[in-house]
N, C-alpha and C positions, 0 to 999 in steps of 0.2 A: 351445568357440569363442566369441569375443567377439561380442556383439550390436552392430549398428550403430544408433546412436540419434541422432536429430535433436531438439534442443530449440529451439523457436521462440518468440520473444517480440517485443513491440512496439518497445522502445527500450532505450537504456542511459542515459537521463536520470536525474536525481535523483528517486527515488521508492521507496516501500516495496516494491512488487512487484519492482522492479529489484534492490533490495538483497537480497531473498530469493533471487532467481535466481542472483546472484553467490555467495551462501552455498552454494547447492546445487552449483554448478559447482566451487567450491573444495574442497568436502568430500566429494563423492560418490567412490566407489572407481573411479578412472579406469583401473585395471588390468583391471577387469571389462568395460568397454565402450569402443567406438570412438565418442566423443562429438563431435558437430558442433553449434555454436551458429549459429542463423539469426536475424537481427534485422531487423525491418521498416525502421526509420528510421535513416538515417545523419544524425545531428544535429550533426556537426562538433564544435565546442568543447563542446557540451552533452552529448557522450557521456561523462558523468562516470565511469561504471563500466568503460569500455573497458579501461583499464590494469589492472583487477583480474581480468580474464579469465585463467585459468591458461594458461601458454604452450603446454601440450600439447593444448589444445582449439582447433581451427581455427574461425574465425567469418566470417560473410558478411553484408553488408547487402543488402536487397532493393530499397530505394528510395534514390535519390540525394538529397542535400541540396537540390539545385537544384529537383527535382520537389516536394519538401516545401514549399519556400519559395513556389513558384508556387501550390500549393493553398492555403496559408495566406493568400496575398495576396487571393485571391478569397473565402476564408472571412471575412476581416475586413471585407469590403465587401458581404456577401451580402444586406444590406437592400435593395440595388438589385436589381431582378428580373433584369437581364442578368448581373450578377456572381453571383447565386444560381444561375443556369443554368450558368455557367462553373464554379462551384464543384462542382456536381453532376457535370458532365462530368469534371472532374479527379479527383473521388473514384472514379468508375468506372475512369478511366485507372489510378489508383493500384492498385486491386484487380486489374486485368488484369496490370499489370507485376509486382506481388508474386507472383501465381499463376504467371505465365510464368517469372520468374527462379527461383522455388523449384522448379518442374518441371524446368528445365534443370540446376539444381544437383543434384537427386536423380538425374538421368540420369548426371551426371558422377561422383557418389559411388558409384553402384551400389545394390545391394539394401539397403533400409532396413527393419530389423526393427521398430523402434518410433519413431513420430513423436509428440512431445509438444508440444501447442499450449498453451504455458504461460500465456497471458493470454486465451485464447479468441478471438484476433484472426484466426485462419485459418478460422473457421466458414463464411464466405461462399464459400470455394473448397476446402473440405476434401475434397470428392469427387474433385477433380482430383489429389490427392496420392497417389502410389503408395507405400504402406508396408503391411507385414503387419498391424501393429496401430497404432491411433490412440488417443491419450489427450488429454483436455482438462482443464485446471485452471480452476476457477471461483473467482475472488478477490473477488467482490462479490455483494451481495444482488440477485437478478435483478429483482424488481418495482421496486426503486429505480433500477436501471440502465436497464431497458428501458421503464419507465413504462406504455406502452399494452398492452392485451390482445393486439392483433394482433402487436406486436413480440415479446411473450413467447411466443406460439404459434409464430411463425416461428423464433425462437431454438431452441425445443424440437425442431422438425423438423431443424434443423442438428445438434443434439446427437445425434440418432439415428445419425449417420454415425460416431460414436466408439465404440470398444470399452469404454472406461472413462471415467467422469466423476469428477473429484476435487473434493470440497468441502473447504475449509480449516478448517472447524469443524463440530461436530455440529449446531449451530443452522442452518447453511447446508445441511447434508445433509438435514435435516428439511424445510426450505423447498423445496429442489429436488425432493424426493420427493413433497411435497404438490402442487407445480405440474405435475410430469411423472411421474405414477405408473407409466406404461408403461416408464420408464427406471430404476425402483427398483433392479433387480438390478445395474445398471452403476455406480451411485453409491457411492463410498466416501469416507471421511474420512481425510485426512492433514494434520496440523498443519504450519504453517510451521516450518522449523528455525532455531534461534537459536544463534549462536556466542557463548557467554557470555564466553569469553576475549577476543575481539575488542572487545566493549563495555567490559570491565573495563580492557583495555590502553589504550583511547582516552580514558577518563574524566578523565585528568589532562593530556592532550596540549594544550598551549597554542599549538602551532605555527601554527594557522590564525587566531589572534586578534591584532588590532592593540592599541595602547595603550588606546584608548577601550574596546574590548571587555573588556580585562583589568580595567579599572576598574569596568565594569558587573557583571562577574563577582563582585565583592566585596560587591555590594548584597544585601539580603534580598529574595528574590523567589520566586514560583512560576512555573511554565512551561507553555506549550502548544507542541507541535511538530506542524506539519502543513502541507500545501499550502494556500495562501491562495485557497480556492475556496469561495464561499458557497453553491454548488449542493449540495455534499456536507457541508462543514464548517459548523457552526452558530455562527459568530462573533458573530452578533447576540445570542444568548442569553448567551454567555460575557461579552461586553462589558457587557451590561445588568446582569448579576450584579455586576460590579465597580462599576458606577454605583450600584447599591443599597448595596453595602458602603461606598462613599465617602460616601453620604448619611447613613450611621450613624457616620461618623468613622473608618472602617477604611480606611486608605490603603495596602493591600497592593499591592506592585508585581507586574505580570504581564509576563513576557517571552514574545514569540511568535517562534519560529524557523521560517522557511519563506518561500516565495515563491509567486507564482501570479497568475492572471488577476484576482482580486478584491482585489488590494492597495489600489488607490485607494478602492474602496468601504469597505474596512475602516478605512483612514486617515480617511475622512470620518466614519464612525461614532465613532471615537475622539475626534475633535474635537467632534462633536455631543453626546457624552456627557460632555464636559469631563474626559477621562482622559489628556491629553497627558503629564502628569507620572507617571501610574501605569502606563500601558501602553506598552511599547516593541516596535516591529517590528524585529527584529534582522537579518532577511534570511535567505538560504540558507547553510547550512554543511554541508560534507561530513561533518564530525564534530560532530553535535549533542550528543554525550554529555558533553562538558566543561560545557556549559550545564545539561544535565539533572542531572549529578552534583552541581553546586553549588546546585541549586534546593531550595527548602523542600519542595515537593510538585508533582505533575504533574496537569494538568487536560486532559481530552479532551472537547470538545463537538462532536458530529457528528450529522447527520440519518440517515446510514446509513454502514456500513462494509463492508469485505471481511473484515476480521479485527481490525485495530487493532494492528499490529506494535509501535508505540511503547509500548503498554501493557506488553508483556513486557519491552521494553528498560528502561522505568522500574523495573519489578520487579527486574530484574537488578542495578540500582544501588540497591536498597532504598529506593525512593521510594514514598510513598503515592500511589495512583491514584484520582482522582475522574473518573468518566466518565458520559456520557449512556448510557441503556440502549437505544441505537439498534440496529436490525438491521444486520448480524449480527456477533457476536464479543465485544463488551465484557461483556455479561451472562454469557456462558459463561466467558470468561477470568477474570472476577472472582467466579466461582462464586455468582451471584445475590446479590452484595453481601457475601459472606463474606470475600473477600480484597481488597476495595476498596470505594469508595463509589460508588453509582449514583444518578443523578437522571433524571427524566423528560425526554425530548427537548422542548426549547422552554421549559422551566420555569425561567426566570431567578431567580425568587424562591426556589425550592427550592434551586438551585445556590448562591445567595448565603448562604442559611441553613446549608448543609452546609460551605461554606468557613469561615464564622464559627465553626462548631462545632469544626472541625479546628484553627483558630488558637487556640482556647481550651482544647483538651484534647489534650495531647501523648500521654497514655496511649492514647487512642482511635486515634491515628495508629500507634502502635507495635503495637497488637493486629492491625491490618490488615496491616502489613508482615510480621509474624511468620507470619500465615496464608498470605501470598503466597509466602513462601520455599519452602513445600512445593509449592504449585501450579505455580510456574515450572519445576520439574523436568520436567514433561510436555512442555516445548518445547525441551529440549536437543537440539542438532544430532545428537549421537551416537545418540539414541533415534529421532528422526524420520527420519534418512537410511536407517536399516535398512528403514523402510517404503517409501521411494522405491525402494530396490534390490530389495526383495521384489516390488514392483509390476512393475518392468522384467523381472525374472527369470521371473515366473510368468504374465505376460499371454500 
């Protein structure tokens, strides 16, 4: 008999987690399970991945676009004490509405065998969800995400309500076990699945590019791909490294693909460091692989990560990866520097030195790429999805 499975996540906006979710939905064996997708936020035109949901999987939104816009209105003005109060009220309203709508949906669907909280966004109301088994996926380093001891402790109490806790790399599994030793037996590691064919099929797809983009594509450049968010991504270090290189007469171009709340701050830093000619903010692309495929090498500068999906995507396209050794993911993916180049978080001089070395030594680059060819096999969707299905079957 087929198991009834709900997979819940926060949004269908452009993002790494959302891309992995779609990968899972498209490739999991749908003959084995009655799958339902539940998404918190209806973001209207920003539901980038909505059209990629397989037709046989029904999906539902828990929050309306109107409610989200109202909350964001107060959020953007919360320096004012009255607006801050209203923002907190609307955050509580959102939690109540999500919980209520999900509860009503489960009543309508009938018995739920497995509830998968794919981004840990249901932890505040998980006890109200009726399901035989509950699974939560952790996609980020908890200390970096939760910051304070009280929040980390409170999050641990919520995790106790789940039957299984999934870490997306061994480093994260160890971190979770150290923080929550009482949950050790529930924590398992399942890597994110990667569809190598999808990346390879899109690497030469020019359809999203205008004439200006196509001309930029012909330049000699290296690339960074991430959300423009300086809380998590360390753009200061990355840009400072290119400032150092420029001072040495090395005018390597850097393209940055992505969008986010820190765009203006990053633009100001580019101007401050006199890098307008060297660094280009390209904006958001649904298909970043055309840019990645034509790049000389890939750089990832981050303060913390959940995993670092784009590192594997760069490896699929045989690109050398240079990454900060932030928690968690990059060090494990690059096998402690065996399959890519690692630099210490915040060390712009070290990063500049390593970029310079790569530019001067093609053989060095090729050695890392060869090593990564073996490592990337561990992330193939065919191997990883067997672990997903085993989890659902055996829980």
